[in-house]
C-alpha positions in Angstrom: -8.8 20.5 3.9 -11.9 18.6 5.2 -11.5 14.9 5.9 -13.5 12.1 4.3 -16.1 12.0 7.1 -16.6 15.7 7.0 -17.2 15.6 3.3 -19.8 12.8 3.6 -21.5 14.9 6.3 -21.5 17.9 4.0 -22.9 15.8 1.1 -25.8 14.6 3.3 -26.5 18.2 4.5 -26.5 19.4 0.9 -28.9 16.6 0.0 -31.2 17.5 2.8 -31.2 21.2 1.9 -31.6 20.6 -1.8 -34.5 18.1 -1.3 -36.4 20.1 1.3 -40.1 19.5 0.8 -39.3 16.8 -1.8 -38.5 13.1 -1.6 -34.9 12.4 -2.7 -34.7 10.4 -5.9 -33.4 6.8 -5.8 -30.4 7.9 -7.8 -29.4 10.5 -5.2 -29.7 7.9 -2.5 -27.6 5.4 -4.5 -24.9 8.1 -5.0 -24.8 8.8 -1.2 -24.6 5.1 -0.4 -21.8 4.7 -3.0 -19.8 7.5 -1.5 -20.2 6.3 2.1 -19.2 2.7 1.0 -16.1 4.0 -0.7 -15.1 6.1 2.4 -15.5 3.0 4.6 -13.8 0.5 2.4 -10.9 2.6 0.9 -8.7 2.4 4.1 -9.3 -1.4 4.3 -8.5 -2.0 0.6 -5.4 0.2 0.9 -4.1 -1.6 3.9 -4.5 -5.1 2.3 -3.2 -4.2 -1.1 -0.7 -1.4 -0.6 -2.6 0.7 -3.2 -2.6 4.5 -2.6 -6.3 5.1 -3.3 -7.4 8.7 -4.1 -9.5 10.3 -1.4 -12.5 12.7 -1.6 -10.6 15.3 0.4 -7.6 15.4 -1.8 -8.3 14.9 -5.5 -5.4 13.5 -7.5 -3.0 16.1 -8.8 -2.6 16.4 -12.5 0.6 14.7 -13.7 2.7 17.1 -15.8 4.9 14.3 -17.0 4.5 10.5 -17.6 5.2 8.1 -14.8 8.8 7.1 -14.4 8.7 3.4 -15.0 12.4 2.8 -14.5 13.8 1.5 -11.2 15.1 3.9 -8.6 18.8 4.9 -8.8 20.7 1.7 -8.0 23.2 2.1 -5.2 26.4 0.1 -5.0 24.9 -2.2 -2.3 21.7 -2.7 -4.4 23.7 -3.5 -7.5 25.7 -6.2 -5.6 22.4 -7.6 -4.2 20.2 -7.8 -7.3 20.8 -9.5 -10.7 19.5 -7.8 -13.8 17.7 -10.4 -16.0 15.9 -8.1 -18.4 14.9 -4.6 -19.2 14.2 -3.0 -15.8 13.8 -6.4 -14.2 15.9 -7.6 -11.3 16.1 -10.8 -9.2 16.9 -11.0 -5.6 19.1 -13.8 -4.0 16.0 -15.6 -2.9 14.6 -15.6 -6.5 12.0 -12.9 -6.2 11.6 -10.7 -9.3 11.1 -6.9 -9.3 9.9 -5.3 -12.5 7.7 -2.6 -13.9 4.3 -2.1 -12.3 2.2 -0.3 -9.7 1.2 3.3 -9.7 4.8 4.1 -8.9 5.9 2.7 -12.3 8.3 0.1 -10.8 8.0 -2.3 -7.9 11.3 -1.1 -6.4 9.9 2.5 -6.4 6.7 1.1 -4.7 8.9 -0.4 -2.0 10.6 3.0 -1.6 7.2 4.5 -0.8 7.1 2.2 2.2 10.4 3.5 3.6 8.8 6.8 4.6 5.6 7.7 6.4 2.6 9.5 4.9 1.0 10.9 8.0 -2.0 12.4 6.2 -2.8 9.3 4.2 -6.3 7.9 5.0 -6.1 4.5 6.8 -2.8 2.8 7.7 0.5 2.8 5.9 3.2 0.2 6.7 6.6 1.8 7.0 10.0 0.1 7.2 12.5 1.0 9.9 15.1 1.7 7.2 15.3 3.9 4.2 18.0 1.7 2.6 16.2 -0.2 -0.2 18.9 -2.9 -0.2 18.1 -3.7 3.4 14.4 -3.8 2.5 15.1 -6.4 -0.2 17.2 -8.5 2.2 14.3 -8.4 4.7 11.8 -9.4 2.1 14.1 -12.3 1.1 14.3 -13.4 4.7 10.5 -13.3 5.1 10.1 -15.2 1.8 12.5 -18.0 2.9 10.7 -18.2 6.2 7.4 -18.4 4.5 8.6 -21.2 2.2 9.6 -23.2 5.3 6.1 -22.6 6.7 7.4 -21.0 9.9 5.2 -18.5 11.6 3.5 -17.7 8.3 -0.1 -17.5 7.2 -0.8 -18.0 3.5 -3.9 -17.1 1.6 -4.9 -16.2 -2.0 -6.4 -13.0 -3.4 -7.4 -12.8 -7.0 -4.9 -15.6 -7.9 -2.1 -14.0 -6.0 -0.3 -15.6 -3.1 -0.4 -13.5 0.1 1.9 -14.2 2.9 1.7 -12.8 6.4 5.1 -13.5 8.0 5.9 -13.0 11.7 9.6 -12.1 11.9 9.5 -11.9 15.7 11.1 -8.4 15.8 10.1 -4.9 14.9 10.8 -4.3 11.2 8.8 -1.1 10.9 5.7 0.6 12.2 2.2 1.5 11.3 2.0 5.0 9.8 -0.7 7.0 8.0 -3.6 8.6 9.8 -4.7 5.4 11.5 -1.1 4.7 12.7 -0.7 8.2 14.0 -3.9 7.9 16.1 -2.5 4.7 17.6 0.9 6.2 18.3 2.6 4.5 15.4 2.8 1.0 16.9 5.7 -1.2 15.9 5.1 -3.8 13.2 6.7 -7.3 13.5 5.0 -8.9 10.5 5.5 -8.5 6.8 2.7 -8.7 4.3 4.1 -10.1 1.0 2.0 -10.3 -2.1 3.3 -12.4 -5.0 2.2 -13.2 -8.5 4.3 -16.2 -9.3 7.8 -15.1 -8.4 6.9 -11.4 -9.1 6.7 -9.1 -6.1 3.6 -7.0 -6.1 4.0 -5.4 -2.8 5.6 -6.0 0.6 5.2 -3.9 3.7 5.2 -4.1 7.5 2.0 -4.8 9.4 1.2 -5.0 13.1 
């Protein structure tokens, strides 16, 4: 499949062929500018939010069944770690809540998506060093406690959400995705934690 840049090039070539001898309309130019802006911004947005944005090269597949909004299968270790406080809502020892949400249907499922690489994903993709979701929860709790103490942490706000960049001082994962692969999948020592109140929106390793 062609990548994003190739598709933009093809679009411009088609515009040139179709408009030969004529001036392109302003709407055609606006369309091209919009496509180019999306191609350039999508990897940046995905890296900062954890969203898996659709690409031009790979249109989203049709879903044959509704999104599974229940949490992933709870292992014995995870059951000991989390406290269930409501329907499909769990609380970690540090007081962070995991409930329904995200395109994966549940925040725990979203975290699972960061335990494996997506080599063909446009942009970067933060990947944990472990596939054990219980260890991921413990790592997030550790980062959250460190952030609350104000140690090696940068805090900012995005659309009313608290965003913490916590330097844990050791490799906790690596940078995956297309961008990470080009860089040789460098190790990541920081955790990007996005909270809405005490609700975890996303958390993933960054360089």
